[in-house]
VOLOVO-749918 format. One line per field, with one value per residue (C-alpha): residue number from 1; chain; x, y, z. Coordinates in Angstrom, 2 decimals. Layout:
BEGIN
pos <- (NUM|...)
unit <- (A|...)
x <- (X|...)
y <- (Y|...)
z <- (Z|...)
***
This chain:
BEGIN
pos <- (1|2|3|4|5|6|7|8|9|10|11|12|13|14|15|16|17|18|19|20|21|22|23|24|25|26|27|28|29|30|31|32|33|34|35|36|37|38|39|40|41|42|43|44|45|46|47|48|49|50|51|52|53|54|55|56|57|58|59|60|61|62|63|64|65|66|67|68|69|70|71|72|73|74|75|76|77|78|79|80|81|82|83|84|85|86|87|88|89|90|91|92|93|94|95|96|97|98|99|100|101|102|103|104|105|106|107|108|109|110|111|112|113|114|115|116|117|118|119|120|121|122|123|124|125|126|127|128|129|130|131|132|133|134|135|136|137|138|139|140|141|142|143|144|145|146|147|148|149|150|151|152|153|154|155|156|157|158|159|160|161|162|163|164|165|166|167|168|169|170|171|172|173|174|175|176|177|178|179|180|181|182|183|184|185|186|187|188|189|190|191|192|193|194|195|196|197|198|199|200|201|202|203|204|205|206|207|208|209|210|211|212|213|214|215|216|217|218|219|220|221|222|223|224|225|226|227|228|229|230|231|232|233|234|235|236|237|238|239|240|241|242|243|244|245|246|247|248|249|250|251|252|253|254|255|256|257|258|259|260|261|262|263|264|265|266|267|268|269|270|271|272|273|274|275|276|277|278|279|280|281|282|283|284|285|286|287|288|289|290|291|292|293|294|295|296|297|298|299|300|301|302|303|304|305|306|307|308|309|310|311|312|313|314|315|316|317|318|319|320|321|322|323|324|325|326|327|328|329|330|331|332|333|334|335|336|337|338|339|340|341|342|343|344|345|346|347|348|349|350|351|352|353|354|355|356|357|358|359|360|361|362|363|364|365|366|367|368|369|370|371|372|373|374|375|376|377|378|379|380|381|382|383|384|385|386|387|388|389|390|391|392|393|394|395|396|397|398|399|400|401|402|403|404|405|406|407|408|409|410|411|412|413|414|415|416|417|418|419|420|421|422|423|424|425|426|427|428|429|430|431|432|433|434|435|436|437|438|439|440|441|442|443|444|445|446|447|448|449|450|451|452|453|454|455|456|457|458|459|460|461|462|463|464|465|466|467|468|469|470|471|472|473|474|475|476|477|478|479|480|481|482|483|484|485|486|487|488|489|490|491|492|493|494|495|496|497|498|499|500|501|502|503|504|505|506|507|508|509|510|511|512|513|514|515|516|517|518|519|520|521|522|523|524|525|526|527|528|529|530|531|532|533|534|535|536|537|538|539|540|541|542|543|544|545|546|547|548|549|550|551|552|553|554|555|556|557|558|559|560|561|562|563|564|565|566|567|568|569|570|571|572)
unit <- (A|A|A|A|A|A|A|A|A|A|A|A|A|A|A|A|A|A|A|A|A|A|A|A|A|A|A|A|A|A|A|A|A|A|A|A|A|A|A|A|A|A|A|A|A|A|A|A|A|A|A|A|A|A|A|A|A|A|A|A|A|A|A|A|A|A|A|A|A|A|A|A|A|A|A|A|A|A|A|A|A|A|A|A|A|A|A|A|A|A|A|A|A|A|A|A|A|A|A|A|A|A|A|A|A|A|A|A|A|A|A|A|A|A|A|A|A|A|A|A|A|A|A|A|A|A|A|A|A|A|A|A|A|A|A|A|A|A|A|A|A|A|A|A|A|A|A|A|A|A|A|A|A|A|A|A|A|A|A|A|A|A|A|A|A|A|A|A|A|A|A|A|A|A|A|A|A|A|A|A|A|A|A|A|A|A|A|A|A|A|A|A|A|A|A|A|A|A|A|A|A|A|A|A|A|A|A|A|A|A|A|A|A|A|A|A|A|A|A|A|A|A|A|A|A|A|A|A|A|A|A|A|A|A|A|A|A|A|A|A|A|A|A|A|A|A|A|A|A|A|A|A|A|A|A|A|A|A|A|A|A|A|A|A|A|A|A|A|A|A|A|A|A|A|A|A|A|A|A|A|A|A|A|A|A|A|A|A|A|A|A|A|A|A|A|A|A|A|A|A|A|A|A|A|A|A|A|A|A|A|A|A|A|A|A|A|A|A|A|A|A|A|A|A|A|A|A|A|A|A|A|A|A|A|A|A|A|A|A|A|A|A|A|A|A|A|A|A|A|A|A|A|A|A|A|A|A|A|A|A|A|A|A|A|A|A|A|A|A|A|A|A|A|A|A|A|A|A|A|A|A|A|A|A|A|A|A|A|A|A|A|A|A|A|A|A|A|A|A|A|A|A|A|A|A|A|A|A|A|A|A|A|A|A|A|A|A|A|A|A|A|A|A|A|A|A|A|A|A|A|A|A|A|A|A|A|A|A|A|A|A|A|A|A|A|A|A|A|A|A|A|A|A|A|A|A|A|A|A|A|A|A|A|A|A|A|A|A|A|A|A|A|A|A|A|A|A|A|A|A|A|A|A|A|A|A|A|A|A|A|A|A|A|A|A|A|A|A|A|A|A|A|A|A|A|A|A|A|A|A|A|A|A|A|A|A|A|A|A|A|A|A|A|A|A|A|A|A|A|A|A|A|A|A|A|A|A|A|A|A|A|A|A|A|A|A|A|A|A|A|A|A|A|A|A|A|A|A|A|A|A|A|A|A|A|A|A|A|A|A|A|A)
x <- (56.57|54.96|57.07|57.70|58.67|61.96|63.93|64.27|62.75|64.88|63.09|65.31|68.34|70.48|73.66|71.84|69.65|72.50|74.75|71.94|71.05|74.71|75.34|72.09|72.91|76.34|74.86|72.81|69.43|67.23|66.63|64.25|65.07|62.30|63.10|60.78|63.43|64.73|68.22|70.37|71.57|68.88|69.37|71.74|69.28|66.53|68.45|69.96|69.19|71.80|74.71|73.85|77.05|78.18|79.27|81.56|84.96|84.56|87.32|85.45|82.00|82.80|82.41|85.31|84.64|86.03|89.47|88.09|85.79|87.94|91.05|89.49|87.59|89.08|87.29|87.74|86.96|87.39|83.58|81.96|78.97|75.80|76.63|79.91|78.32|75.59|78.27|79.96|76.67|76.49|80.11|79.36|76.28|78.33|81.18|78.73|76.75|73.58|71.26|69.56|68.28|66.13|62.79|63.09|60.29|58.33|56.88|56.04|52.46|52.07|53.47|51.73|53.06|51.44|51.59|50.49|53.10|55.81|56.40|55.76|53.36|54.45|52.28|53.71|52.64|54.35|53.52|52.74|50.28|50.51|51.99|52.33|55.38|56.12|59.34|60.56|62.50|61.65|64.56|63.48|66.39|64.17|66.59|66.29|65.98|63.59|60.17|60.14|57.98|55.80|54.91|51.27|51.33|48.01|47.64|50.77|49.08|47.98|51.52|51.71|55.45|57.83|57.89|60.41|60.86|64.56|64.39|62.50|64.49|63.93|66.61|66.23|68.18|66.40|66.80|67.32|68.00|66.56|64.18|63.13|63.74|62.52|64.04|61.99|64.26|67.87|68.94|71.50|69.60|68.49|71.96|73.49|70.86|71.26|75.04|75.03|72.36|73.58|77.17|76.83|73.49|72.26|69.18|67.52|66.84|67.15|65.19|66.18|63.25|64.80|62.90|65.83|69.48|71.88|75.48|77.65|81.32|83.67|83.79|87.46|86.54|89.24|90.07|91.81|94.75|96.02|98.77|96.15|94.22|97.37|98.22|94.65|94.58|97.98|96.69|93.21|93.71|94.88|92.38|89.39|90.52|90.54|87.19|85.52|86.76|85.73|82.75|81.03|82.43|84.32|87.87|88.54|91.39|92.38|91.84|91.39|89.88|87.90|88.02|86.24|89.51|91.14|91.52|89.65|92.92|93.81|90.35|90.18|93.68|92.61|89.42|91.31|93.47|90.44|88.71|91.68|91.19|87.44|84.67|81.92|84.22|86.60|84.74|84.63|87.71|86.16|85.12|82.94|81.12|77.76|78.13|79.21|76.99|79.79|82.02|79.19|78.39|82.04|82.31|79.00|80.43|83.31|80.87|78.84|81.97|82.91|79.52|79.68|83.07|81.84|78.42|78.55|75.10|75.19|71.44|71.49|74.49|72.56|69.67|72.12|73.54|72.11|71.13|68.09|69.82|73.08|75.85|75.36|71.63|70.98|72.95|76.15|76.24|79.11|79.27|81.32|81.02|77.30|77.24|79.07|76.26|74.03|76.33|75.07|72.28|70.16|70.30|67.96|67.29|63.61|63.28|60.06|60.49|59.97|57.44|55.97|54.63|50.89|50.15|51.40|49.58|49.84|52.58|54.68|54.79|52.79|54.00|51.84|52.87|51.21|54.50|54.33|57.54|56.97|58.60|59.00|60.32|59.73|62.02|60.86|63.87|61.72|63.40|62.23|60.11|63.38|64.01|60.48|58.84|59.66|59.01|55.57|54.77|54.88|53.31|53.89|51.31|52.79|51.53|47.84|47.15|48.88|50.40|53.77|52.07|49.86|52.79|54.83|51.97|53.63|57.17|59.41|61.00|63.31|66.08|69.50|67.64|67.39|64.11|60.94|58.77|55.60|57.14|58.82|61.38|61.50|64.73|65.54|68.75|69.79|66.59|65.63|67.55|70.80|73.57|72.04|71.39|73.80|76.88|78.52|75.52|77.44|79.88|76.97|75.06|78.02|78.36|74.62|74.21|77.23|75.74|72.22|73.35|75.52|72.46|70.26|72.91|72.89|69.08|69.21|71.90|69.75|66.70|64.94|61.61|60.73|62.75|61.31|62.59|61.58|59.61|61.81|64.99|63.37|62.34|65.85|67.50|65.00|65.67|69.43|69.09|67.05|69.38|72.37|71.00|69.48|72.97|73.82|72.79|71.24|68.26|67.02|66.33|63.36|64.88|64.20|66.00|63.06|60.48|59.80|59.62|56.58|53.29|51.91|54.98|55.91|58.95|61.37|65.05|65.67|69.25|71.62|74.38|76.63|79.02|79.52|82.38|80.31|77.37|79.66|80.96|77.41|76.29|79.36|78.72|75.11|76.36|79.02|76.37|74.19|71.80|70.10|66.94|65.70|63.40|63.94|61.40|61.53|58.85|57.08|57.05|60.03|62.01|65.54|66.78|65.12|66.27|64.00|66.55|69.36|72.17|73.31|76.63|79.44|81.77|84.57|86.90|87.52|83.90|82.99|85.99|85.10|81.51|82.38|84.79|82.39|79.50|80.81|82.02|78.84|76.43|78.41)
y <- (68.11|71.29|73.78|73.07|75.15|73.25|70.62|68.60|68.54|66.94|65.86|65.94|67.95|65.22|63.95|62.63|65.68|68.15|66.23|65.59|69.28|70.19|67.63|68.37|72.06|71.11|69.55|72.67|71.77|74.07|72.50|72.95|71.14|70.62|69.90|69.44|70.61|74.13|73.39|70.76|67.62|64.99|62.26|64.48|67.37|65.28|62.79|64.98|62.79|62.49|60.34|60.41|59.47|57.97|54.32|54.73|56.39|60.13|60.27|57.58|59.11|62.04|63.05|61.89|63.81|67.20|67.98|71.42|69.66|66.90|69.04|71.83|69.94|68.55|65.92|66.04|62.38|58.99|58.61|62.02|63.02|64.52|68.22|67.86|65.91|68.54|71.22|69.20|69.12|72.91|73.16|70.98|73.05|76.24|74.82|73.59|76.86|74.80|76.24|78.63|75.64|74.50|75.48|74.65|74.09|72.62|69.12|67.19|65.97|64.24|63.69|62.58|61.87|63.69|61.07|63.42|66.06|63.79|65.64|65.42|67.58|67.91|69.31|70.76|72.25|74.77|77.35|79.75|77.35|74.80|75.21|73.00|72.68|70.82|69.27|66.88|64.76|63.81|62.75|61.16|61.63|61.00|58.83|55.21|56.19|59.14|57.65|57.06|54.43|55.56|52.37|51.40|50.89|51.04|54.28|55.94|59.32|59.18|59.45|62.44|63.07|64.21|62.05|62.20|60.38|59.82|60.79|64.02|65.26|68.89|71.45|72.84|71.24|68.49|68.42|64.93|66.04|63.71|62.11|58.52|57.86|55.02|54.25|51.90|50.28|49.12|49.36|51.91|54.98|53.38|52.11|55.53|57.31|54.92|55.28|59.08|59.71|56.88|58.12|61.89|63.09|63.56|61.33|59.42|56.05|54.79|51.85|50.30|48.37|45.61|43.19|41.87|42.12|43.17|42.42|45.40|46.02|48.36|51.69|52.45|56.12|58.66|62.29|63.07|65.42|67.92|65.44|62.71|64.89|65.89|62.21|61.37|64.15|63.18|59.68|60.62|60.18|56.57|56.02|57.02|54.75|51.80|52.82|52.81|49.27|47.99|45.78|48.16|51.59|51.34|50.05|46.83|47.59|43.96|41.51|38.11|35.65|32.56|31.49|28.14|26.18|28.28|26.70|28.31|29.68|31.19|32.70|34.26|35.68|37.21|38.66|40.07|42.00|43.23|44.35|46.59|48.34|48.78|49.86|47.95|47.29|45.10|41.97|42.99|40.97|37.66|36.40|33.50|35.34|35.54|32.46|29.81|29.16|27.64|30.68|33.00|31.09|31.06|34.84|35.14|32.98|35.43|38.35|36.51|35.78|39.45|40.48|37.86|39.18|42.77|42.35|41.19|39.61|36.33|36.29|39.89|39.16|36.36|38.73|41.10|38.38|38.29|34.71|34.90|36.03|35.72|38.29|40.55|40.09|43.12|46.30|46.07|48.64|50.73|50.77|52.58|50.80|50.22|46.83|48.06|50.57|47.71|47.11|50.41|50.32|52.94|51.56|48.68|46.35|45.57|42.39|42.94|39.69|37.96|40.43|42.54|46.07|45.92|49.63|53.09|54.93|58.48|57.59|55.18|51.80|48.80|45.30|42.25|40.84|43.85|45.51|49.30|51.17|54.77|57.33|61.07|60.81|58.32|58.07|56.17|54.80|52.54|52.78|53.48|52.17|51.54|51.78|52.23|54.32|57.82|56.91|55.53|58.54|60.60|57.70|59.07|58.22|56.92|55.66|54.69|56.32|53.55|54.63|53.34|51.78|49.76|48.62|47.66|46.12|42.69|44.03|46.59|46.06|48.27|48.30|48.88|50.44|53.72|53.49|51.42|50.44|52.50|55.68|57.46|60.20|59.32|58.30|57.25|57.40|55.05|53.16|49.48|47.31|49.26|48.85|51.78|50.82|47.87|49.90|53.26|55.14|58.33|56.57|54.70|57.95|59.60|56.73|56.58|60.31|60.44|57.60|59.05|62.50|61.07|59.13|62.25|64.18|61.51|61.70|65.46|65.37|62.95|65.24|62.52|63.41|60.33|57.52|54.42|51.12|48.06|45.53|42.53|44.33|45.22|41.61|40.33|42.81|42.11|38.38|38.96|41.03|38.26|35.47|37.38|37.76|34.28|32.85|34.13|33.47|36.89|36.06|33.69|36.34|38.67|42.16|45.72|44.84|42.68|45.01|42.78|45.79|47.20|45.26|44.26|45.26|42.74|40.65|41.50|42.24|45.97|46.16|44.72|43.04|41.95|44.74|48.43|47.42|44.90|47.29|49.98|47.58|46.61|50.23|51.13|48.22|49.37|52.86|51.50|49.41|52.53|51.80|48.48|48.04|51.58|52.88|56.50|58.37|61.73|64.39|63.17|59.57|58.24|55.51|56.85|53.78|50.66|47.45|45.31|43.16|43.60|41.40|40.42|41.01|41.73|38.93|40.06|37.18|38.83|39.66|36.41|36.69|40.25|39.22|36.48|38.62|41.54|39.74|40.04|43.60|44.79|43.80|45.02)
z <- (75.06|76.37|78.28|81.96|84.96|85.28|83.46|86.64|90.11|92.85|96.03|99.10|100.18|101.69|100.05|96.98|96.56|96.82|94.46|91.96|91.80|91.36|88.59|86.73|86.73|85.46|82.29|81.64|83.12|85.16|88.57|91.48|94.71|97.25|100.89|103.86|106.34|106.80|105.46|103.79|105.55|105.06|107.67|109.62|109.69|111.27|113.43|116.14|119.12|121.90|120.79|117.06|115.28|111.97|112.00|108.98|109.46|108.88|106.27|104.32|104.88|102.60|98.98|96.85|93.63|94.65|96.02|96.85|99.32|100.83|100.71|102.76|105.42|108.64|110.67|114.45|115.24|113.63|113.79|113.54|115.65|114.19|114.74|112.82|109.97|109.67|109.51|106.76|104.82|105.08|103.95|100.91|100.04|100.22|98.13|95.50|95.71|95.64|98.30|95.89|93.90|96.84|98.23|101.94|104.45|101.56|101.38|98.23|98.60|95.25|91.77|88.60|85.12|82.20|79.45|76.69|77.38|78.82|82.05|85.78|87.76|91.37|94.16|97.37|100.66|102.92|105.55|102.71|101.12|98.36|94.92|91.86|89.60|86.39|85.14|82.48|84.97|88.54|90.78|94.05|96.44|99.43|101.38|102.53|106.22|106.20|106.96|110.73|112.39|115.27|117.15|117.49|121.24|123.03|124.99|123.60|123.28|126.92|128.29|130.61|130.49|127.77|124.65|121.78|118.49|117.87|114.18|114.90|117.86|118.88|118.13|121.65|124.49|126.42|130.20|131.67|135.24|137.89|135.38|134.90|131.21|129.03|125.63|123.44|120.86|121.06|117.43|116.31|117.54|120.79|121.63|120.95|123.04|125.98|125.81|125.63|128.24|130.45|130.39|130.37|131.75|135.38|135.05|137.87|136.22|132.65|131.21|127.85|126.37|124.25|122.02|119.97|121.07|118.31|117.50|118.36|117.75|119.62|117.82|118.37|118.16|118.90|118.15|114.85|115.19|112.62|111.78|111.27|108.83|106.94|106.50|105.45|102.85|101.50|100.82|99.61|95.82|96.23|99.04|96.90|94.09|96.51|98.00|94.58|93.99|97.41|98.18|100.59|99.78|103.07|103.07|104.88|107.26|107.78|104.88|106.52|104.06|105.17|108.81|108.77|108.91|111.67|115.08|117.97|119.28|115.91|115.47|118.92|118.52|115.20|116.64|119.62|117.16|115.23|118.43|119.23|115.88|116.38|114.07|112.24|109.29|111.31|110.20|106.52|105.69|106.77|103.36|104.53|107.33|105.54|103.36|105.88|108.89|110.98|110.47|111.37|114.56|115.61|115.39|117.23|120.02|120.40|120.63|123.26|125.29|125.14|126.56|129.31|130.31|130.52|132.15|135.77|136.01|134.01|133.40|132.15|129.94|128.22|127.51|125.78|123.53|120.01|119.21|116.93|113.73|111.83|112.05|109.05|108.61|110.81|110.91|112.91|115.66|116.96|120.73|123.36|126.70|126.10|127.79|130.92|131.53|132.63|135.58|137.05|139.62|137.86|134.29|133.58|130.67|130.11|128.06|126.12|124.22|127.56|128.99|126.14|126.47|127.09|127.01|127.78|130.56|131.82|134.31|132.27|130.52|131.67|130.71|130.09|133.46|135.08|136.01|135.72|134.93|135.96|133.67|133.26|129.71|126.90|123.85|120.77|118.91|116.77|113.38|109.87|107.04|105.26|101.55|100.24|102.96|101.76|98.11|98.90|101.11|97.90|95.97|92.44|89.81|86.59|83.27|83.02|86.37|88.34|91.65|92.82|95.86|93.51|91.41|94.47|96.48|96.28|96.64|95.02|91.62|89.62|87.07|88.68|91.61|89.69|87.76|87.60|84.65|84.18|85.59|82.65|83.28|86.99|88.66|92.24|94.28|97.11|96.38|96.65|94.23|94.60|97.24|99.16|102.78|102.81|101.87|102.48|101.15|100.41|98.07|96.46|95.98|94.30|91.82|91.12|90.58|88.25|86.22|86.16|85.11|82.32|81.14|81.25|79.34|76.61|76.42|76.10|73.41|71.41|71.82|73.78|75.33|77.33|78.88|80.50|81.83|79.82|81.88|80.89|81.99|85.30|85.84|85.09|87.47|90.24|89.83|89.99|93.19|94.82|93.70|95.06|98.57|98.58|98.19|101.68|105.28|105.71|103.51|106.24|108.88|109.33|109.50|108.42|105.18|104.15|105.68|108.68|111.02|109.16|109.55|106.17|104.18|101.45|102.39|99.60|100.24|99.92|98.63|96.11|98.10|95.24|96.11|95.36|93.08|91.11|90.92|89.53|86.85|85.91|85.60|83.56|81.19|80.71|79.80|77.45|75.66|75.17|78.01|77.24|79.25|78.56|75.84|74.73|72.58|70.82|71.17|68.05|69.24|67.31|69.05|69.55|71.35|72.66|74.27|76.39|78.13|80.59|79.26|82.75|84.49|82.03|80.96|83.21|84.22|87.59|88.31|90.03|92.33|93.21|93.75|96.19|98.17|98.36|100.04|103.57|103.25|101.59|104.32|107.32)
***
């Protein structure tokens, strides 16, 4: 291999990018990090819209590897808001002393593999012009939620008022005073925006444009006192051990088991207790929630009853009840009195499933019925091209000049969600085929990066020059990922997790839902067996190690039990 500018280039300065740069430096590699934003934080740098908040308990949404980090950081709320999480990202970067590895305000515009010299050439752009770099390894830590979708609504650019995209919110304060505000989208971002603006800002009228109602659970958010944090820190070592063995990377606070044989009275009493605890993990303990249709429908009935109790207008309450998909197939949302807001005279639900948006005009949004909703401000909370979007925006070119978009034109495939055949020396984090977006992504990232860096260290110690996934291993893993999700109810619904929110995107499930715990066991077994499924070559072309097949899940007598119990907790 010819000399390169760096041993490794890491794209992205979110959790995965920061930790990857830190770990790769730790094994003696030279590292360049490239980040489009002006600082670290990833998702929490860009998503600063009103009400942005984590839906995993703060103490759980933290790095577990360093006592220096978790022992010296205090969270102020059970579910932290965006400003606090961004401060935590800065704290982590400072503790890891990692900022100097990154070139900020720089965007990767392309990457191509040099087959002759076994390295990657990466092109960038910035305010100071473009520059090219080379590296042996390319680590794509681009994030599963970093390619926003701008809706293709007729006339959108003609709107004469203020318009904001939730995932690219301005750093400057936005004034809502006496304004008529429209929010298109009622997923996680849209619900949080409507709640924050609707509860705290002096607006005139607020219109929530809803196509699909979602299941939402009470957040149970509350301040964390100094005594709370002392207790949390005292229990952290045991806590992290349990987290790493959990199905979702988030501890289930109330293990329930199956509910299909409970009477209605027993079930509603149980759910009443869970509702008092709050948080999207309160249903994690129901082991048959995503495998038994009757159990799923019974919990849905409880959620519907809760909405009907809280919303005064019966017809409006029905419009807010999710009925077109199973619980767990879409992301569960945290809510704080969201449904009660629609009892107010100046907050309106616009059902665009019933009366779709026809066009945007200078003065507002016109529906197909001809109704014009006049607005001063329009907020687009329209989600992301999840999983593959940011990877395909770079669209790296691998062996034989084949681009990733060409390889994945019929759907993504990978081995363990960390690498894909035809793209030597390229690794991905929180990518399709790993637990990623259907688990506590921070815990998943930590496990993946540890595994990847140990693998890279073994390649380096063996004087390996090129590593590539074997096609048969990739095919076996991709088949296993599909079979796992197809054994559940959630495979039946069209959601962002199969790319249904992006026109023309192949319908392939984006995550491995067998469980963070099972995935960890599988990865560990691959490492213990000296990385079957990968082919490693030396600089002179000698095969240092080669195995075409992934042998499948390890023969662990407890694995099947863990697998079954993790399904519910992984997808919520």
